[in-house]
N, C-alpha and C positions, 0 to 999 in steps of 0.2 A: 919444873918439868911441867909436861905438858898433861894431859890425863891420857892422852896415849901412851905416851914415856910408861906413866906409873901403872898401866894396867899389867896384869899378868902376861909374864911371855905365852904363856897357853892360850890366852885369849885372843893375844895375836895370829899365831897358828889358825886357832880355831875360825879368824874373820877367813883367812887365808884360803884355808879348805873350802868357806862357805863360798868364798866369792870364786873359786877355780870352777866350782860344782853349777854355780849358776851362770858360768859364762859359757855360752854355746859353742859349737867347735868349730862355725863358721866362723865367727867372732874372733876366737884365739888364734885362728889362722890366718884371719887376717892383718890383726894384730905382728905378726910374726912369729908369731909361734909354729909347732911340728904335729898340732895337735889333728888326727885322722879321724873323721867321723865313725862312730861304731854303727854297724848296719843289726839294728835287733832284730829277731827274730818274730814271725807275727804270731799273736796270740793263737793257740791252738783254738778251733771248732768244733765246740762241744756237739754231742751225739746228738740224733733226731729222735723225740721221744718213742717207747716202744710201742707199737701198736698191737703185735700181735704176742704173744709169751704163751710157747708152751713145754711144760717141763713133763719126761720121762711118761710121755701119752702112748697109751695104749687102749688097743679095742677090739673086742672079741664078738665076732655076731653069732648067736645061737642059731642051729638049722635042724632040719629033722635027721643031719645024718652027721651030727655032733657039733662041738664048736668048730669056728672058723675065725682066728687070728690075723684079723686085716691088719693092723698096726702095732709098732713094738717099739717102745723107749724111745720114741722121740723128741728129741728139742730141737725146739727153735725159735730163735726173734728175729721177728720184723720189725723196723724203723720205718717212723713217717717218712712218705714220700718216696718208697721204693719199690722196684718194678721185680716182682721174686717169680720165677718161672719152677714149676714143679714136673720133673720129670723122670721118666720111668718104665719099663715095660708093662702092656698091660695087665693088670689086675694087684697092682703094686701098692694101690691104696692112693693114689694120688687125688682121686677125686672125695675117697672117704673123709682125707684130712680136709680137704676145702667144707665138706658138709658139717664136719665137726665145728669147724669155724663158724660157720653161719648156724649152727645149733640144728641142724638137720639130722644129725647122728650124736649120740653119746657116747664118750668115753669111758671104758670100763677101767679105767687106770690113769692115774698122774692127772697134771692141774694143765689148765687152757684157759688166759684173760684174754678179752677184747676191747680195745681201749680201754684199759684198767678195769673195766669188769666181766662181768660170765659172760660164755654167748649168748645164753639166755635175757639177761638184760641189754647186750649190744644190740640183737634184733628186735627186742621193743622197745629200743629206741630207736630204730631204724638205724643202725652204724655203718651197715651195709648195703652196696644195692650186689645182686647175682644176676650173673648172664650162662644161660646155662649152653648145652650143646645144641641145641635146638633153638628157635626165636622164639615159639612159645608166643604167638602172635592169636589172637582172635581173628581170623577170619570175617567174621563179619562187621567189624570194628574198622575203622581208617587207622591211617598212622596216627595223627596227633589223638587219636580218642586211644588207641595201645597205650601210646604213650604216658598218658594223663588217667590212665587207670587206677596205678597205685596211691594217684594224689587223689583221686574222688574217694576211694577208701580211707584214707587216712583225712578227710571231712578239708580239704584243703579249697577255697573257694575258687571261683572260676575264673577270674582274674588272674590272679596268682597262679591257677594251672595254666592258665594261656600264656603267662610269660616264663613258665616253665619248658612248657613243650618248646616252643621256638625259640628257646636258647640250645637246650641240649639237642633240637634236629639241627641247629647249625651247627653246634660242636660235631658232627656225625657227617655234616656237608650234604643233610637230605632238605633244606631251606626248600619250598615248594612242592613237597611230596607228600602236605598235610592230607590230603583227601583223598591221597591213591590208596587201596587196599591190600591187604599181605600177597593177594595172589597178584598182582600187578607189579611186583617187587621182584628182584634178582634174588638168590640167597645170599650174596654179601649185602644187598641192601635189606635183606629181612634183618638180617644179623645184627645191622648198624642200626636201626627201629630196637632194636631190642637192649644194645649200648644205653643207646637215649633212652631208654624207659630205668634202667636202672641207675643213670644218674641223678633221674629226676627227681627221686628221692632226695637229693643234695645229700649223700653218705662219704664218710673220709676215707669208704675202703672199697673197692670194687672185687669181689671177688668173679674168676673168670674160669668154666670149665670147658676147656676146649672148644673155644666159640667160634672156630675156623676149623674143624678139624675135617666136616664134610666140603669144603670146599676146592675148590682148581686151585692151583700153585699159581698160576697169573692172579685171580681174585684174591689169596691169601697174601700174599705177597703187595698187593697193594692197600688191603686192611690193615699190616702189621705196621706201615709205614703211618696210617692215619692213626692207627691206635697209641705207636710213639709221640704222633704230635697231638694227637688227644691228653694224655698223660702228661707230657709238657706243659699244656695249656692250663690244666684244673691240678695239678699238685697230686692227685689222688696216689692214696697205696694200693699196689694192685697185686695179687695171686693169682697166677695164670697156668691153668695143667695145659700142658701139652705133648703130644707124643715125637713130635716132629725137636730136631736139633739144632738145626740153623735158626728155626723161629725160637727159641729156644733162647738163643745164644745171641739175636738180633735184638731181641725186646729187653734183656734184663740187666739190673745191675749186681742181682747174685742166682744163680742157679742151684738148684736143689735137685742132687741125684737123688733118687730111691731105688732101693733093693727090691726086688720081690717076695711075694706074699711069704712072711709077715713083712709089710712095707716097714725100711727104718732109712733112717737119712746117711746113707753112703759117706758122702760129699758137698759139701758147702762151694762153688764156686764164684769167688767174687770176678766181676765185668770190670776191668781198667778201659771200656771202648768209651768215648765221649758219648754225653747222653743226646746230643744232635747227629744223627746218626742218617746215612742213607742207603738203600738196598746195596749201593758198589761195596761198602764196608766189607761184605760178604768173601770179597776176593784179598783183603789183606790179611798179612801174616799174622797182626794180631789176633783180627778176627779167627783163624783157622788154630791158633795154639790152643784160644779156650775151648773152639771145638774138638781139638783133639784130645784136651784131659775130658770134658763133657763123657766123650765116648769112653775114652778110658775108663771113666770111673762106671757108666755101662755096663761096661764087659766085665767089669771087677766086681761091680755087686751082684750079677747075674749068675744063676745055678744052671749050669746047662742040663744035670740031672733031675731036674722038675719034670 
């Protein structure tokens, strides 16, 4: 009797199972079997890390006329690489929330973390760049020196300053304008200088407070397209305040709809539009569907008795 014949019957069964498992489906089919390859579901993609985590945050301003509730019970998580727009009526606290993230205002209740630390620590670590409603450029400094200003304050050497200035002016398509002064630029160009200055500190997070609000529609459309291209190129996380519904839908991965004062989050709308978009997408049914939901949220959250 051979060793194989003498082996326990169970061992033969185990060998047969092992051989079956180790035989590739295609090889089994070639050998005359009827094995159909099994399609395996792709492994789930883990969510990006949370960059901003806001929990039950409220802010009350004390004024001569008494307390003013600006924000109430805000809950919001922002993941790395997202483009989040805050939209709502005037006075709803959009800019106030942005300023809390930037450590320019202090909440009176709740908690907030930015890059895993307090807003104060994030500010000290230069974890964000801030773009204001106005370009806020120094008129006596040319474009290159305006962009370089925060780098000078940080004590970065000239060679590195020059490299960052050139790189970020290229990002906003202003190469060749280094020696121009703010008064020689259009409003849209000035805002692009402001964006380059914010990017020059190499932050992970870009905070933008209605940067295109004062510009005409044609310039605004062009800058919206350029901002999307810049976001795709740099991979920054962007928090963008706007009053414009089309702008919010066109730019964002998610739109946060806020109520009038005290500002609350009425709805958070996820966009399923492709990341690569041009202005023509605004005429598509998908775009109009998201815009309709944002509009409904603004109406539902607005109190016309105010």
